[in-house]
N, C-alpha and C positions, 0 to 999 in steps of 0.2 A: 385463480389459476396461477400457479408459477410454472412458467418457463425458465427453462435453463439451455443455453445452448450447449453444443457438441464443443470440446476442447478449440481453440484456435492460436493462432499464432499472434504476437501483439507486435504492433508495429511499432518499432522506435525510429522515429525522426530524429534527422541529426540536423543541425543547424550550426555551424563553422562561424564565429566570431573572431577567431585568431586574430585574423589582418585588420581588425577593425582600430578606429583609434581608442575607444574605451569600450572594449568588450564588455566588461561589469556593468556600464548602463545600460546598454544593448541588452544584456542578459535579464536585467530586472524587468526592464518593459516584457520580452517576451514571457518570463513567466507570469506576470501577471497577466496578459493576456492570456495565456494558456490557462490558468487559474480562475479568472471570468467568463473563458468561453462555454455556451452552453454544448450539452449533451442531447444527441436526438438516440434516445434509447431505443426507439422502435426502429430504425435503421443502421445503426452503427454501433460500436462498444462504447462499453459505460466505463471504458479506462482508456486513458491517453498517456503514450510514453515519450518523453522529450530527450535529448541527449544535446547539451550544449558546449561546443569547444571552445574553451578560452583560449587556451594555448597548448603544447605539443603534450604536457602532464597534468592541464590543469580541465577541470570536464566538469559538467552540473545535470545530475539526472535527475528530471520531474517525471512524479508518477502523479497523475490526476485520476481520480476515480470516483464515479457517482456513488453517492450514496445508497444508490440501488442494487448497488452490485458487493457492497461491503460496509459492515459498520465498522467506529472507532475501535472496537477490540480486534477486529481483523485485520484492519490497517496497522494496529501496534504490532502485532506479530508478523505480519509481512514484511512492515521496515524493521523490526528488529532481527529477522532472518536475513535480509539483504544487509544489513548492517554486519553480522555475522561472516556472510560468504562473500562481501567484497574483499577483505583483508586477504583470507585463506586464497580464494584465486588470484588475488594479486601476485602472490608469493608463490604460486603453483603450488598449493597444499589442496588436498580433499576436502570433500564438505564438514565442515564440523556440525552441522546438525544429525541428529538420530533421525533412524529412518523411524516412520511414522507408524505406533502400531496398529491403527487403524485408518481406511481409507472413507473420505468423505461420503461416499453412496453408501457404505456401511453405517456409517453414523447417522446419516438420513433416512434408514429404513428404520433403524432402530427407535430415533425420534418419534417418527411416524406412530410406531406401533405404542411406543411411551404416551404420546398425546392421548390416542384412542382408546384409551382406558387401563394401558398397562399400569399407571401410579395416578393412585389419589389425589386430586388435589393438582395436577401436572399443568391444565390450562391455567390454572389461578397462579399457581407459581411464573408460570411465562408471562402473563398479562401484566402481575404485578412486577416482573423484572428482577426478584429473587432468583429466577432460573439463568438467568445472564450474568451473576456474580462469579467472580473467583474465589480462590481459598478464603475461608473463614468469612464468608460474606462479602467481600470487599468487592468494589467496583472496578472495571479496568479504569487504567490509568487517564489522563488526561486527555478530551475530547482533541482527536487530529482531523476533524474531516472538514476544518475551515483552515483558509488562507493563512499563512504566518506571515509576517514583517520579512522582510528580505535582511535586516539590517541584524534581525535579532537572532535570525538562523544562522546567518553568513559568521557572527561573533560567534556562536556555539561550536560552529564547522559541521553543523549536520547538513548544509546544502553541498559543501565541496569538499572532495577528497582526492588524493592521488596515491598511486601504488607508491609504498613504502612509507607512508607518514604515518 
């Protein structure tokens, strides 16, 4: 049986490392610890968010999501939308994202009826993975549900962003 909690606020923990001698080294350790820390999904949220301040204009946002709460495709959507929203909001522009044509509850209701016989072979497609493919049968991009090396991410600029950059 699936249990969905009521919507709630996400706690954003702030760690200020701006006065440390080597804030980036300490941030690496904090990120690694948060990535490796287990979730207690029976008692707490399956999502952790952490903002690490390295300097007045230099921060790291870390979001860790348990696999029970989101799959790789959903995480790719989340991080893509954050990537679109951050520069817009940093420049005091409105959201560049379009309004959703359907809400999740409506989709879940449609999917439930579809799986209960609304479409022949629906369960088979869901189980063999073909129902989770994108346009033209392509699977979602690379899996993002595992820890990434700090260095590789930092070199690509995905871990750190400052307004106006």
